[in-house]
KOLSE-443310 format. One record per residue (C-alpha): x, z, y; residue in one letter; residue number from 0. Coordinates in pm, whole numbers, plus 50000, padded with zeros to 5 digits. Each point is the difference from the previous one (the first is absolute). Layout:
KOLSE-443310
@xx->X&zz->Z&yy->Y&type->a&seq->NUM
...
END
This chain:
KOLSE-443310
@xx->92877&zz->41201&yy->04999&type->m&seq->0
@xx->50161&zz->50213&yy->49729&type->a&seq->1
@xx->49883&zz->50357&yy->49964&type->s&seq->2
@xx->50355&zz->50129&yy->50051&type->s&seq->3
@xx->50047&zz->49824&yy->50333&type->t&seq->4
@xx->50096&zz->50227&yy->50290&type->d&seq->5
@xx->49811&zz->49861&yy->50299&type->l&seq->6
@xx->50205&zz->50202&yy->50250&type->y&seq->7
@xx->50320&zz->49859&yy->49852&type->a&seq->8
@xx->49857&zz->49646&yy->50024&type->l&seq->9
@xx->49955&zz->50051&yy->50376&type->l&seq->10
@xx->50332&zz->50181&yy->50038&type->g&seq->11
@xx->49855&zz->50325&yy->50132&type->v&seq->12
@xx->49973&zz->50360&yy->49887&type->e&seq->13
@xx->49676&zz->50140&yy->49857&type->s&seq->14
@xx->49974&zz->50215&yy->50314&type->t&seq->15
@xx->50015&zz->49698&yy->50233&type->a&seq->16
@xx->49746&zz->49978&yy->50280&type->s&seq->17
@xx->49750&zz->49718&yy->50033&type->a&seq->18
@xx->50205&zz->49843&yy->50284&type->d&seq->19
@xx->50320&zz->50012&yy->49791&type->e&seq->20
@xx->49821&zz->49829&yy->49710&type->i&seq->21
@xx->49864&zz->49731&yy->50234&type->k&seq->22
@xx->50339&zz->49928&yy->50157&type->r&seq->23
@xx->50172&zz->49975&yy->49663&type->s&seq->24
@xx->49732&zz->49769&yy->49863&type->y&seq->25
@xx->50016&zz->49765&yy->50298&type->r&seq->26
@xx->50380&zz->49974&yy->49964&type->r&seq->27
@xx->49975&zz->49925&yy->49628&type->l&seq->28
@xx->49707&zz->49756&yy->50050&type->a&seq->29
@xx->50208&zz->49792&yy->50245&type->r&seq->30
@xx->50295&zz->49993&yy->49758&type->e&seq->31
@xx->49801&zz->49923&yy->49683&type->l&seq->32
@xx->49719&zz->49778&yy->50128&type->h&seq->33
@xx->49970&zz->49672&yy->49803&type->p&seq->34
@xx->50021&zz->49798&yy->50322&type->d&seq->35
@xx->50348&zz->50146&yy->50053&type->a&seq->36
@xx->50103&zz->49947&yy->49637&type->n&seq->37
@xx->49851&zz->49668&yy->49884&type->p&seq->38
@xx->50032&zz->49929&yy->49629&type->g&seq->39
@xx->50117&zz->50352&yy->49905&type->d&seq->40
@xx->49746&zz->50142&yy->49751&type->p&seq->41
@xx->50184&zz->50334&yy->49962&type->s&seq->42
@xx->49986&zz->50065&yy->50374&type->t&seq->43
@xx->49632&zz->49905&yy->50006&type->e&seq->44
@xx->49927&zz->50244&yy->49717&type->a&seq->45
@xx->50191&zz->50273&yy->50182&type->k&seq->46
@xx->49804&zz->49921&yy->50317&type->f&seq->47
@xx->49669&zz->50044&yy->49817&type->k&seq->48
@xx->50113&zz->50333&yy->49855&type->e&seq->49
@xx->50102&zz->50125&yy->50344&type->v&seq->50
@xx->49665&zz->49887&yy->50146&type->s&seq->51
@xx->49807&zz->50174&yy->49724&type->q&seq->52
@xx->50198&zz->50318&yy->50056&type->a&seq->53
@xx->49925&zz->49990&yy->50372&type->y&seq->54
@xx->49628&zz->49939&yy->49940&type->e&seq->55
@xx->49987&zz->50323&yy->49797&type->i&seq->56
@xx->50226&zz->50220&yy->50211&type->l&seq->57
@xx->49849&zz->49891&yy->50333&type->s&seq->58
@xx->49660&zz->50133&yy->49895&type->d&seq->59
@xx->49999&zz->50387&yy->50021&type->p&seq->60
@xx->49747&zz->50042&yy->49719&type->e&seq->61
@xx->50171&zz->49756&yy->49766&type->r&seq->62
@xx->50340&zz->50146&yy->50083&type->r&seq->63
@xx->49874&zz->50346&yy->49909&type->e&seq->64
@xx->49864&zz->49862&yy->49673&type->n&seq->65
@xx->50337&zz->49839&yy->49928&type->y&seq->66
@xx->50190&zz->50321&yy->50078&type->d&seq->67
@xx->49780&zz->50186&yy->49751&type->r&seq->68
@xx->49970&zz->49750&yy->49716&type->f&seq->69
@xx->50261&zz->49730&yy->50064&type->g&seq->70
@xx->49923&zz->49632&yy->49943&type->t&seq->71
@xx->49784&zz->50091&yy->49699&type->a&seq->72
@xx->49717&zz->50050&yy->50243&type->g&seq->73
@xx->50018&zz->49628&yy->50081&type->f&seq->74
@xx->50047&zz->49860&yy->49651&type->e&seq->75
@xx->49644&zz->50007&yy->49862&type->g&seq->76
@xx->49974&zz->50358&yy->49882&type->g&seq->77
@xx->49858&zz->50243&yy->50252&type->f&seq->78
@xx->50132&zz->50332&yy->50114&type->a&seq->79
@xx->49828&zz->50318&yy->49886&type->p&seq->80
@xx->49730&zz->50120&yy->50234&type->g&seq->81
@xx->49953&zz->49661&yy->50171&type->s&seq->82
@xx->49630&zz->50000&yy->50084&type->v&seq->83
@xx->50014&zz->49655&yy->50155&type->q&seq->84
@xx->50141&zz->49846&yy->49680&type->d&seq->85
@xx->49719&zz->50155&yy->49796&type->i&seq->86
@xx->49745&zz->49862&yy->50247&type->f&seq->87
@xx->50158&zz->49653&yy->49984&type->d&seq->88
@xx->49994&zz->50010&yy->49620&type->m&seq->89
@xx->49620&zz->50009&yy->49994&type->f&seq->90
@xx->49895&zz->49839&yy->50326&type->f&seq->91
@xx->50294&zz->49804&yy->50142&type->g&seq->92
@xx->49919&zz->49664&yy->49841&type->s&seq->93
@xx->49629&zz->49997&yy->49922&type->m&seq->94
@xx->49862&zz->49650&yy->49998&type->g&seq->95
@xx->50341&zz->49829&yy->50011&type->n&seq->96
@xx->50017&zz->49834&yy->49660&type->q&seq->97
@xx->50168&zz->49681&yy->50112&type->g&seq->98
@xx->50350&zz->50143&yy->50023&type->g&seq->99
@xx->50208&zz->50069&yy->50312&type->p&seq->100
@xx->49923&zz->49791&yy->50305&type->r&seq->101
@xx->50207&zz->49960&yy->50307&type->r&seq->102
@xx->49862&zz->50211&yy->50278&type->r&seq->103
@xx->50228&zz->49878&yy->50278&type->g&seq->104
@xx->49953&zz->50095&yy->50362&type->p&seq->105
@xx->49703&zz->50223&yy->50067&type->q&seq->106
@xx->49736&zz->49940&yy->50264&type->s&seq->107
@xx->50034&zz->50171&yy->50333&type->g&seq->108
@xx->49786&zz->50305&yy->50079&type->p&seq->109
@xx->49669&zz->49980&yy->50180&type->d&seq->110
@xx->49977&zz->50078&yy->50372&type->a&seq->111
@xx->49724&zz->50084&yy->50244&type->e&seq->112
@xx->49942&zz->49949&yy->50371&type->l&seq->113
@xx->49714&zz->50049&yy->50248&type->v&seq->114
@xx->49887&zz->49725&yy->50237&type->v&seq->115
@xx->49775&zz->50079&yy->50296&type->d&seq->116
@xx->49739&zz->49737&yy->50096&type->i&seq->117
@xx->49699&zz->49981&yy->50230&type->t&seq->118
@xx->49638&zz->49965&yy->49899&type->l&seq->119
@xx->50012&zz->49638&yy->50117&type->e&seq->120
@xx->50303&zz->49939&yy->49777&type->d&seq->121
@xx->49812&zz->50149&yy->49705&type->a&seq->122
@xx->49693&zz->49792&yy->50072&type->a&seq->123
@xx->50167&zz->49662&yy->50035&type->f&seq->124
@xx->50333&zz->50043&yy->49821&type->g&seq->125
@xx->50344&zz->49993&yy->50152&type->v&seq->126
@xx->50360&zz->49916&yy->49914&type->t&seq->127
@xx->50248&zz->50271&yy->50089&type->r&seq->128
@xx->50379&zz->50003&yy->50012&type->d&seq->129
@xx->50113&zz->50340&yy->49876&type->v&seq->130
@xx->50359&zz->50126&yy->50029&type->d&seq->131
@xx->50108&zz->50201&yy->49697&type->v&seq->132
@xx->50325&zz->50128&yy->49858&type->t&seq->133
@xx->50022&zz->49940&yy->49624&type->l&seq->134
@xx->50266&zz->49940&yy->49735&type->p&seq->135
@xx->50068&zz->49626&yy->49989&type->v&seq->136
@xx->50229&zz->49788&yy->49788&type->r&seq->137
@xx->50363&zz->50049&yy->50095&type->c&seq->138
@xx->50123&zz->49690&yy->50184&type->e&seq->139
@xx->50364&zz->50062&yy->49914&type->t&seq->140
@xx->49957&zz->49979&yy->49623&type->c&seq->141
@xx->49657&zz->49830&yy->49997&type->d&seq->142
@xx->49858&zz->50295&yy->49810&type->g&seq->143
@xx->50245&zz->49982&yy->49705&type->r&seq->144
@xx->50163&zz->50331&yy->50086&type->g&seq->145
@xx->50351&zz->49881&yy->49916&type->s&seq->146
@xx->50276&zz->49921&yy->50248&type->a&seq->147
@xx->50067&zz->49642&yy->50097&type->q&seq->148
@xx->50216&zz->49818&yy->49748&type->g&seq->149
@xx->49901&zz->50233&yy->49718&type->t&seq->150
@xx->49724&zz->49990&yy->49746&type->t&seq->151
@xx->49829&zz->50270&yy->49793&type->p&seq->152
@xx->50059&zz->49997&yy->49626&type->f&seq->153
@xx->49751&zz->50058&yy->49721&type->a&seq->154
@xx->49960&zz->50360&yy->49902&type->c&seq->155
@xx->50191&zz->50069&yy->49677&type->d&seq->156
@xx->49755&zz->50271&yy->49895&type->e&seq->157
@xx->49681&zz->49791&yy->50000&type->c&seq->158
@xx->50165&zz->49651&yy->49999&type->h&seq->159
@xx->49813&zz->49904&yy->50318&type->g&seq->160
@xx->49650&zz->50089&yy->49881&type->t&seq->161
@xx->49958&zz->50311&yy->50213&type->g&seq->162
@xx->49870&zz->50192&yy->49695&type->e&seq->163
@xx->50145&zz->50163&yy->49693&type->v&seq->164
@xx->49843&zz->50050&yy->49657&type->r&seq->165
@xx->50078&zz->50292&yy->49778&type->r&seq->166
@xx->49894&zz->50113&yy->49653&type->v&seq->167
@xx->49953&zz->50375&yy->49982&type->r&seq->168
@xx->49900&zz->50234&yy->49725&type->n&seq->169
@xx->49708&zz->50232&yy->50057&type->s&seq->170
@xx->49772&zz->50208&yy->49786&type->f&seq->171
@xx->49777&zz->49690&yy->49985&type->l&seq->172
@xx->50283&zz->49784&yy->49868&type->g&seq->173
@xx->50210&zz->49734&yy->50174&type->q&seq->174
@xx->49872&zz->49883&yy->50335&type->m&seq->175
@xx->50114&zz->49711&yy->50216&type->m&seq->176
@xx->49999&zz->50072&yy->50374&type->t&seq->177
@xx->50069&zz->49777&yy->50297&type->t&seq->178
@xx->50112&zz->50151&yy->50330&type->s&seq->179
@xx->50163&zz->49906&yy->50326&type->t&seq->180
@xx->50369&zz->49945&yy->49960&type->c&seq->181
@xx->50174&zz->50316&yy->50127&type->p&seq->182
@xx->50312&zz->49806&yy->50103&type->l&seq->183
@xx->49857&zz->49728&yy->50222&type->c&seq->184
@xx->49668&zz->50182&yy->50065&type->r&seq->185
@xx->49795&zz->49702&yy->49895&type->g&seq->186
@xx->50179&zz->49740&yy->50211&type->m&seq->187
@xx->50173&zz->49830&yy->49709&type->g&seq->188
@xx->50327&zz->49967&yy->50189&type->e&seq->189
@xx->50277&zz->50208&yy->50150&type->i&seq->190
@xx->50136&zz->49954&yy->50351&type->i&seq->191
@xx->50369&zz->50079&yy->50013&type->a&seq->192
@xx->50066&zz->49915&yy->50365&type->t&seq->193
@xx->49698&zz->50088&yy->50211&type->p&seq->194
@xx->49915&zz->49817&yy->50320&type->c&seq->195
@xx->50139&zz->50198&yy->50295&type->e&seq->196
@xx->49686&zz->49943&yy->50206&type->t&seq->197
@xx->49737&zz->50123&yy->49755&type->c&seq->198
@xx->50234&zz->50195&yy->49767&type->r&seq->199
@xx->49870&zz->49822&yy->49693&type->g&seq->200
@xx->49630&zz->50051&yy->50065&type->d&seq->201
@xx->49932&zz->49644&yy->50115&type->g&seq->202
@xx->49788&zz->50129&yy->50292&type->r&seq->203
@xx->50045&zz->50123&yy->50353&type->q&seq->204
@xx->49757&zz->50134&yy->50258&type->n&seq->205
@xx->49906&zz->49758&yy->50274&type->a&seq->206
@xx->49726&zz->49955&yy->50256&type->q&seq->207
@xx->49766&zz->49711&yy->49930&type->r&seq->208
@xx->49694&zz->49861&yy->50174&type->t&seq->209
@xx->49713&zz->49952&yy->49755&type->l&seq->210
@xx->49716&zz->49762&yy->50078&type->n&seq->211
@xx->49687&zz->50179&yy->49880&type->v&seq->212
@xx->49673&zz->49806&yy->49987&type->e&seq->213
@xx->49706&zz->50239&yy->50032&type->i&seq->214
@xx->49672&zz->49847&yy->49886&type->p&seq->215
@xx->49676&zz->50024&yy->50198&type->a&seq->216
@xx->49767&zz->50281&yy->49900&type->g&seq->217
@xx->50249&zz->50273&yy->49909&type->v&seq->218
@xx->49903&zz->50361&yy->50062&type->e&seq->219
@xx->50187&zz->50302&yy->50124&type->n&seq->220
@xx->50207&zz->50138&yy->49712&type->g&seq->221
@xx->50012&zz->49671&yy->49809&type->s&seq->222
@xx->50321&zz->49931&yy->49805&type->t&seq->223
@xx->50157&zz->49659&yy->49951&type->m&seq->224
@xx->50221&zz->49950&yy->49693&type->r&seq->225
@xx->50283&zz->49755&yy->50066&type->l&seq->226
@xx->50171&zz->49925&yy->49670&type->v&seq->227
@xx->50379&zz->49943&yy->50011&type->e&seq->228
@xx->50021&zz->50064&yy->50374&type->r&seq->229
@xx->50131&zz->50353&yy->49968&type->g&seq->230
@xx->50356&zz->50129&yy->49949&type->p&seq->231
@xx->50242&zz->49776&yy->49808&type->a&seq->232
@xx->50091&zz->50095&yy->49646&type->g&seq->233
@xx->50355&zz->50106&yy->49909&type->p&seq->234
@xx->50247&zz->49730&yy->49898&type->r&seq->235
@xx->49770&zz->49709&yy->50081&type->g&seq->236
@xx->49683&zz->50151&yy->49851&type->g&seq->237
@xx->49663&zz->49888&yy->50139&type->p&seq->238
@xx->49851&zz->50169&yy->50303&type->n&seq->239
@xx->49750&zz->50281&yy->49961&type->g&seq->240
@xx->49648&zz->50011&yy->50141&type->t&seq->241
@xx->49929&zz->50077&yy->50365&type->l&seq->242
@xx->49679&zz->50191&yy->50071&type->y&seq->243
@xx->49869&zz->49952&yy->50354&type->v&seq->244
@xx->49751&zz->50266&yy->50112&type->h&seq->245
@xx->49777&zz->49886&yy->50288&type->l&seq->246
@xx->49899&zz->50240&yy->50276&type->r&seq->247
@xx->49721&zz->49863&yy->50221&type->v&seq->248
@xx->49984&zz->50158&yy->50346&type->s&seq->249
@xx->49669&zz->50121&yy->50137&type->a&seq->250
@xx->49808&zz->49782&yy->50248&type->d&seq->251
@xx->49795&zz->50184&yy->50259&type->d&seq->252
@xx->49744&zz->49719&yy->50015&type->r&seq->253
@xx->49904&zz->49993&yy->49636&type->f&seq->254
@xx->49944&zz->50203&yy->49686&type->e&seq->255
@xx->50063&zz->49816&yy->49678&type->r&seq->256
@xx->49781&zz->50033&yy->49690&type->e&seq->257
@xx->50113&zz->49763&yy->49729&type->g&seq->258
@xx->50006&zz->49657&yy->50165&type->d&seq->259
@xx->49742&zz->50096&yy->50264&type->d&seq->260
@xx->50079&zz->50131&yy->50346&type->l&seq->261
@xx->49793&zz->50246&yy->50201&type->h&seq->262
@xx->49997&zz->50007&yy->50380&type->h&seq->263
@xx->49809&zz->50246&yy->50221&type->f&seq->264
@xx->49865&zz->49841&yy->50319&type->a&seq->265
@xx->49851&zz->50188&yy->50295&type->h&seq->266
@xx->49686&zz->49857&yy->50165&type->v&seq->267
@xx->49796&zz->50140&yy->50284&type->s&seq->268
@xx->49649&zz->50141&yy->49968&type->f&seq->269
@xx->49855&zz->49697&yy->50175&type->t&seq->270
@xx->50201&zz->49753&yy->49786&type->q&seq->271
@xx->49876&zz->50164&yy->49683&type->a&seq->272
@xx->49645&zz->50002&yy->50136&type->t&seq->273
@xx->49981&zz->49651&yy->50149&type->l&seq->274
@xx->50256&zz->49821&yy->49783&type->g&seq->275
@xx->50334&zz->49848&yy->50108&type->a&seq->276
@xx->50294&zz->49792&yy->49892&type->t&seq->277
@xx->50331&zz->50192&yy->49984&type->i&seq->278
@xx->50358&zz->49910&yy->49911&type->e&seq->279
@xx->50170&zz->50181&yy->49714&type->v&seq->280
@xx->50361&zz->49969&yy->49884&type->p&seq->281
@xx->50100&zz->49819&yy->49682&type->t&seq->282
@xx->50338&zz->50005&yy->49828&type->l&seq->283
@xx->50136&zz->49710&yy->50207&type->r&seq->284
@xx->49745&zz->49941&yy->50275&type->d&seq->285
@xx->49648&zz->50116&yy->50091&type->s&seq->286
@xx->49644&zz->49909&yy->49906&type->a&seq->287
@xx->49663&zz->50002&yy->50176&type->s&seq->288
@xx->49746&zz->50233&yy->49842&type->v&seq->289
@xx->49627&zz->49999&yy->50073&type->d&seq->290
@xx->49852&zz->50347&yy->50044&type->v&seq->291
@xx->49632&zz->49976&yy->49924&type->e&seq->292
@xx->49748&zz->50162&yy->50235&type->a&seq->293
@xx->49905&zz->50344&yy->49876&type->g&seq->294
@xx->50322&zz->50057&yy->49807&type->s&seq->295
@xx->50040&zz->50359&yy->49892&type->q&seq->296
@xx->50317&zz->50211&yy->50001&type->p&seq->297
@xx->50191&zz->49924&yy->49681&type->g&seq->298
@xx->49853&zz->49651&yy->49961&type->s&seq->299
@xx->50242&zz->49758&yy->49835&type->v&seq->300
@xx->50057&zz->49639&yy->50100&type->v&seq->301
@xx->50165&zz->49785&yy->49731&type->l&seq->302
@xx->50265&zz->49745&yy->50096&type->v&seq->303
@xx->50077&zz->49781&yy->49698&type->r&seq->304
@xx->50353&zz->49907&yy->49890&type->n&seq->305
@xx->50185&zz->50203&yy->50263&type->e&seq->306
@xx->50146&zz->50253&yy->49756&type->g&seq->307
@xx->50307&zz->49997&yy->49774&type->v&seq->308
@xx->50087&zz->49707&yy->49774&type->h&seq->309
@xx->49921&zz->50062&yy->49634&type->h&seq->310
@xx->50322&zz->50069&yy->49813&type->l&seq->311
@xx->49873&zz->49827&yy->49686&type->r&seq->312
@xx->49771&zz->49719&yy->50090&type->g&seq->313
@xx->49890&zz->49804&yy->50303&type->r&seq->314
@xx->49820&zz->50114&yy->50312&type->g&seq->315
@xx->50005&zz->50311&yy->50213&type->r&seq->316
@xx->49808&zz->50321&yy->50035&type->g&seq->317
@xx->49763&zz->50072&yy->50287&type->d&seq->318
@xx->50013&zz->50187&yy->50330&type->l&seq->319
@xx->49733&zz->50269&yy->50036&type->l&seq->320
@xx->49930&zz->50101&yy->50360&type->v&seq->321
@xx->49847&zz->50348&yy->50031&type->h&seq->322
@xx->49809&zz->50054&yy->50325&type->l&seq->323
@xx->50052&zz->50320&yy->50195&type->i&seq->324
@xx->49731&zz->50037&yy->50268&type->v&seq->325
@xx->50134&zz->50177&yy->50308&type->d&seq->326
@xx->49739&zz->50219&yy->50172&type->v&seq->327
@xx->50082&zz->50045&yy->50370&type->p&seq->328
@xx->50093&zz->50353&yy->50103&type->t&seq->329
@xx->49983&zz->49939&yy->50377&type->e&seq->330
@xx->49737&zz->49795&yy->50190&type->l&seq->331
@xx->49972&zz->49894&yy->50359&type->d&seq->332
@xx->49667&zz->50046&yy->50172&type->d&seq->333
@xx->49881&zz->49646&yy->49938&type->t&seq->334
@xx->50079&zz->50008&yy->49628&type->s&seq->335
@xx->49828&zz->50337&yy->49960&type->e&seq->336
@xx->49689&zz->49882&yy->50184&type->r&seq->337
@xx->49975&zz->49685&yy->49786&type->l&seq->338
@xx->50035&zz->50199&yy->49679&type->l&seq->339
@xx->49736&zz->50247&yy->50107&type->r&seq->340
@xx->49767&zz->49711&yy->50077&type->e&seq->341
@xx->50074&zz->49856&yy->49653&type->l&seq->342
@xx->49924&zz->50338&yy->49839&type->a&seq->343
@xx->49674&zz->50030&yy->50195&type->a&seq->344
@xx->49906&zz->49645&yy->49897&type->h&seq->345
@xx->50040&zz->50094&yy->49634&type->h&seq->346
@xx->49832&zz->50337&yy->50046&type->g&seq->347
@xx->50314&zz->50188&yy->49905&type->e&seq->348
@xx->50059&zz->50359&yy->50109&type->q&seq->349
@xx->50340&zz->50054&yy->50166&type->v&seq->350
@xx->50158&zz->50292&yy->50186&type->n&seq->351
@xx->49959&zz->50032&yy->50371&type->e&seq->352
@xx->50293&zz->49897&yy->50219&type->a&seq->353
@xx->50271&zz->50261&yy->50042&type->h&seq->354
@xx->50215&zz->49892&yy->50291&type->h&seq->355
@xx->50359&zz->50096&yy->49987&type->g&seq->356
@xx->50244&zz->50114&yy->50267&type->l&seq->357
@xx->50021&zz->49654&yy->50154&type->l&seq->358
@xx->49623&zz->49984&yy->50053&type->s&seq->359
@xx->49995&zz->50347&yy->50159&type->r&seq->360
@xx->50277&zz->49901&yy->50239&type->l&seq->361
@xx->49807&zz->49692&yy->50098&type->r&seq->362
@xx->49691&zz->50215&yy->50073&type->g&seq->363
@xx->50207&zz->50240&yy->50208&type->a&seq->364
@xx->50110&zz->49717&yy->50228&type->k&seq->365
@xx->49642&zz->49891&yy->50075&type->k&seq->366
END
């Protein structure tokens, strides 16, 4: 594009035209000059490219302001005075890129996150969940190309389809070669003259999808699964981004988890702890019989092997640890009290004398 080119004149608008006026004029000219409408006419095709370049600059507020201040010189390789970004690009814009311009093409979609609630049993054994999400997906109308049906994008005239431009600039260190994203096509390598009406040239549209998420056994509360290329679609057919699934494991009143082990607190009576017993305790999917040894003390732990959580990395499961809570009776009938006093006397233990309550006094009053 020649430095003397008037971009406003190319689009047939005044320099004071609004963004909507510029867009309407460009669309009218694009339909008239598009190569599909003028096959075999190189002059029309050249004019079409110039109009498209003019629109790319004037449709961007920052680039339009730069053009209004410096004209097309700001886009011809020299840089406008006071342009901090150009100075930054001169030294850092192309570090490590010694192989020449490469085509960037469509960029990957952004990453996305979601939270999935699961139970402790799901975390222990693994589960497959269908999760409904709304994400950008490839446009079905244009199949992600971004251009309207019956039309095709054309290679960017600025970067010749590479998506990058190289410039030689003079600095106080001498001449330096820089490579940067093409300002015209923004790294895509092509220009869309007639955008798809559904996605407006982006190649994507929001839609609800059901994702099948396989959660492995052994995950913990707060774990994050990284699902590559299952996130939002990229613009103009670019690959999908990454979906991060954060797992939230709900609390289970029966157990406390510690690593892959589970802890359960079981109540036993004074006589069961003293004489021994077999009790039933819950497991993740069923129950198990646990032997309480005679003479078990409060806080004693009975180990049940392989009834914990599956190991996330490796075979096998953790254990279930049953903590015994010995319940001391707070109320006794006469027979129970008499038997306990006899037991205390048998062992020579000193105990308090009987203090009958209201019920006992009422009984005595009736006699």
